N, C-alpha and C positions, 0 to 999 in steps of 0.2 A: 495392388491384393487383388487377389481373384474371384474372391465372394466375397458376404459381408457376413459369413462366421468369419474368417481370418480377422477381419478388423476388433472383434471383440473378443480375440485370442489371448491377448497380453493384457485386457481387462483382468483378468482373472473374475472369482466369483463376490459377488455380493448380492445375491436373491435374496431375498426378505425369510424365507427362509432358512435359507444356511446359517443360522442363528451360531456358530464357530467357525466359519469362516475365514473372518477379520481380525478374532477378538485378540487385544496382543496382551501380555499379563502385564500386570499392576506396576510389576518393577521395574518394564522397559517404556514405561514413560518417566520423561525424563522432569524433576521435581524443578520447583522456577526457578533453581538456579543453577538448572542445564539446562533448559525449555530452549527451543527452537528461535524465540523472542530473544534470546540475551547469548548465544550462539552461534556457531556455524554448525548445523549436522552430519557426520560425517557418510558418507555413500553407503556403509558398513552395515549400517546401524542396527542388532539384532532382534528377532522375534523371536516365542518360546520356539519353535518349527524352523526346520528348512526351506520349508517351502516358502514361509512367511514371508524370509527375507533373499528370496532367489534376485536376479539382476534383472534391468527393465528390459524387454526383448527390443533386439535394435528396431524394427517398425515402427516401436512406439518412443523415439529419442527425441535429440530437440529438434524442434523447426517440425515434429509429425502432428500431425492434425488429420483427427478422425468424427465419426459423428459417434455421438451419446457420449462423448468420455466427459462433459461435466455433469454430468447425469450420472454417470457411473462413478466418482466421484461423489457425489454427492451421498450415490448410497452408499456408497463403502465410510464416508463418514457419520450417519445416522447410524448403521449399525453398529460401529465399533463405538460409540459413545453410547448408545443403549447398554451395551456388555460390559463398560465401565465402571467399579466403583468411583463416584463421582463424590462423594466425599474425602480423596486422596487427591485431587486434583484442581484448579481451578480452572473451567470451561472453556475458556478461551486459547489454553495452554492445550487443551486434548484434542482443539481443531487444530489449531495451528500444526500440531505433531504428527496428525494424520493426516492434513494435505501435502505435510514435506514428503512423509514414508509413501504415499502415493503417488508424486509426481516422480519419485526416487524410481521405486522397488516397481510401480504399474504402468505410467504412460507420463511422459513430462508434458508440462503445462503451463502458461506464460503465465504464473503467477510471480510476484519478485524474488520471494524466496527467502532462507533465513540468512545469508551474508548480506546481501543487497538491502534488503529488510531492517538486517540488524544497523545497519548506516543511516538508513533513511530514518530507525525510530532515533538516535542518538541525534539527527537534525530536528525532530519535533521535539522531541527533551528540552535541548537548547532553550528553542524556541517559545516553551511552553514557562520555563528556566526564566526566560528573560523576560516575558511577559506576568509573572507573578512578582518578579521583585519591581518592578514596575505600577503595579496595582499595590504592593504593598506598600511604596513610598507613597504617589502621590495616587489617590486613585480617581481622580481630575483629570489628568493625564488622555489628552486625544489619545493616546494610542489604547486604553483599555473603553475609553465612554463609546461605547458602540449601540447605538438605540436602544437605551434602556436594556439593555443587558451588558449593562459595563464591564460587568464582571468575567465576561463570555471569550473564550479562550476559540475564536474561528477556524477549522480546520478543512479543507474538502481537497478529493479525490478523485482524479477526470481519470475515468476508467475500471469500472468494479471489478467488471470481471464475476468471479466465484466470492467475491468477498475476505479473501487471504488479505492485501492490503489493508481494507479496514478491519477488520478485526487487529492485526498486526499494530496499527494505529492506534486503537482504540486502546489497548492493552498498555500500552505505554501510560495513556494517563491514569490506565485503574489502577496500577501495580506502581507510581512513582509517586503519583501527584494525590489522587482522588481524596485515599485518607488525609493528606498534610495540610491540604488547604481547601476544607469544605467549604470556605466562600468562594472561592474558583471556579466558574463552570468550562465545560467542555463538551463541544457539539465539531461531530462530524459531520459532513454532507458529500456522496459520494455520490456520482455522476455514471447512468450506462446508459447505453442508447439499446441495446437489447434484451427485450422485453423474457426470455429465455433464463439470461445471465441475470436479472435483477432479481428473478422470482427465487434462481439456488442462490443468491447473494444471501437474497432477506433471509434463507432458513438458514445459513449455516451462520450469517450473524444473530439470529436469536438461538441456537446451537452453543455458538459461543458465550451467548449470555453475556452481549454489547448492545442489543439493542435501545439501551435508553441512552446512548450517547453516538448512535449512527443512523442515518435518515437516506434512505437509496432515494434518487432520484432519477427517474427513466427522462431522458430526453427522446422528441425527436428528429425521427429522420425525414430529410426532406425526399422530394422527386428527384432532385436534382443530384444526390449523394451526400451534401453538408447535411451540418445537422442547426438547427431552433439555435438561437443564442442564447449559450450555457450563463450569461451573465445575467439575462433576465428568467432564468427558471431559478439561481440562487435566491435571486433577489425576490421573486415572488415565494420560494420557500421561506425565508426568512420573516415576511411578512406576517403568509398564516401562522411563522412559530409566537409572535406574538400575542400573548393572550391581553394587553391594554392595550383597545383602538385609540387610544391618545398617544400613543407613539411609534404608532406606524409610522406618521409621518418623520419623524426623529431616525424610524430602523430604517426609512428608505436612503438618507444622508448620510447616516455616522457607521449602519456596519461595514466589517472590510475581512476581507482572509489576512488571518493571520501565519496560514502554513495553506502552503498548497501542495499538492503531487500531481505529476504531470505525467499518465503512463496506461495514454489509454490511443489512439488510430494517430501512426507515426504521424501522418500527414496533415494531422488537424493540431498538432502540438503549437506549431508558433501564431496555426489562426486564434484558437482560444485562448491563448496567453496574451495576446493583442485585445482579442474582445472583452474581455477582464479586468485588461488594464483602461481601458476607454470607459470602462463600467465605472470605474472609482471603485472595486473591487478590492483591487490588488495598490497601495499605498508602501509607502516607506514603512519597512520594519517589517512589510511579507518578504517570507524564505518560500523561496519555489526550489523544486523538486523534481527532475524528470528523469525518467527511465527508461535502459536503452538507445542512450542518444550515439554511444562511439559504436556499439553493435549495429546497429539500423541503418547507424550515418546520417542523420537528418543534416545535414548539412543550412537550411534557409535558419531552422530555431537555434542552431551554435553560431552561425554567421552575427545573427542577430543579437544573441547572450553577451560575445563579444564588442561588438558593438557597440551595447549598456554598460558596460565595463570600461572601454577606451572614452569614454563621455565621463566617465567615473559616477555613474547613476548604481551599480550593481561591482561586485569583487565577486570573480568567480574562476573555478582550477578544477583541474578533473583526476579525481585517481581511478586505477585499474580496479575492475572488479572480474568476476566469472559471470559467464550469461547465467541463469540460475537452474540449476540441475541437470548441469552437463556432465555433472563428473561419476557416471555408470558412464556414457560415449567416450568420457575420455580414457576411463578402466578402459575398455575394449581395446579403443586403440595401443595400448600396452601390450595388449596378447593379439593381436595381429590384424586389431582395424584399420581405417583410413582417415582416421580423425585426432588430432593430435589437442592437446590445449588450446595453442596460439588459436587454433578454430573459434573460441570462446572466450577471445576478449572483448568486456565491455569495459564501461567508464563510471565511476561512482564521485561525486561532486566532490573536493573540497576544498575548502575557504577560509583566509583571515578574517576573522572578525578583529575590526581595533577602537578603543575607544578611550576616553582619559582617563578611567577609572583603573584599568588594566589592559595588556598587550598580551594575549595569548593565542595557540591555536585554537580550531575551532572547526568540528570536522560541519560541512554542508548546513553553513550559517555564518551569515555576515550583515551588517549593519549599515545604514548609507545614511547622509543629513538629507539628499535632496528631497526636499516635498517630495516629489512624485515619480521616487526614487523603487524599484523591487530588488527583494534578495533573489541573484541568482543560483543555481549553482547546475551541474549537469551532470546524469550517470549516464 
């Protein structure tokens, strides 16, 4: 890019004073049955005017990074949410929809996106349903006896970024479980090392109205480029959330992660997974999902998970998917561009879950009888 103005050309206009620049028609927002959380978003979904459905600029395509993209996204979401009729749609549906629209039509971003997000959401739903089943059957089972919060399902996300994944995961709980089982609780702790991203994510989470179940934790980046112990960070946060001082020691010993989503620095996937294993936060029954493992070619993580599988500790396999928000780039290839769909192949984990009651196929979910085992999946 030759100058700073070019960097922002592909963002479009989202100034505070531009009241109509990104206001979608109410009919253009999907209902709960067609929200980005439940189906793949097509690359050409429409807005009222043609300029609002423009094709993303090539300079803002897959793996393009420009300064202030995250701030521009927040401004877009803030403005469009402000002008929409809030009584017609859930807040999290509106926020997810606007992020998807921005990433497809304005600037690619490294949010997980609706295609892989739906698969991760299915994994979370399966994990919560299994937790609920055990909870209803026997509340004294160790699986649900967690630190005075035995009814709480604990999910952890490594890599908050702008909050898309946190909103996507928490809306699974709110849509499918919150009103169904008022006894069960849900908490998502999401970890981010970039203070600016954490600030943006907090506002996104508030706009989506899921702040009651999501906590953003900022981890420290050390001088050598590594991060502070993520296991200790989560344990400290759990202790702070314990209102009953007498439960704190039980909390320290009993709380563990039921669902882990890894989507942060690719060089830290294996390191942080092993830290959480050693901390005792990952145990038998934990479901682990990792994004971009195939596209990013993280061999160490793949080899480690395959090693666990060979020892009978985890069951894991991989299902193909696409890199998030790649369809505009593929569309351009069909009209003379230099990229094809093969360029954007990624992976989504698909695992078999077997138990004595039922043998069936379960996407991204696996059980193990090993007392120290984890449930591993790769994306």
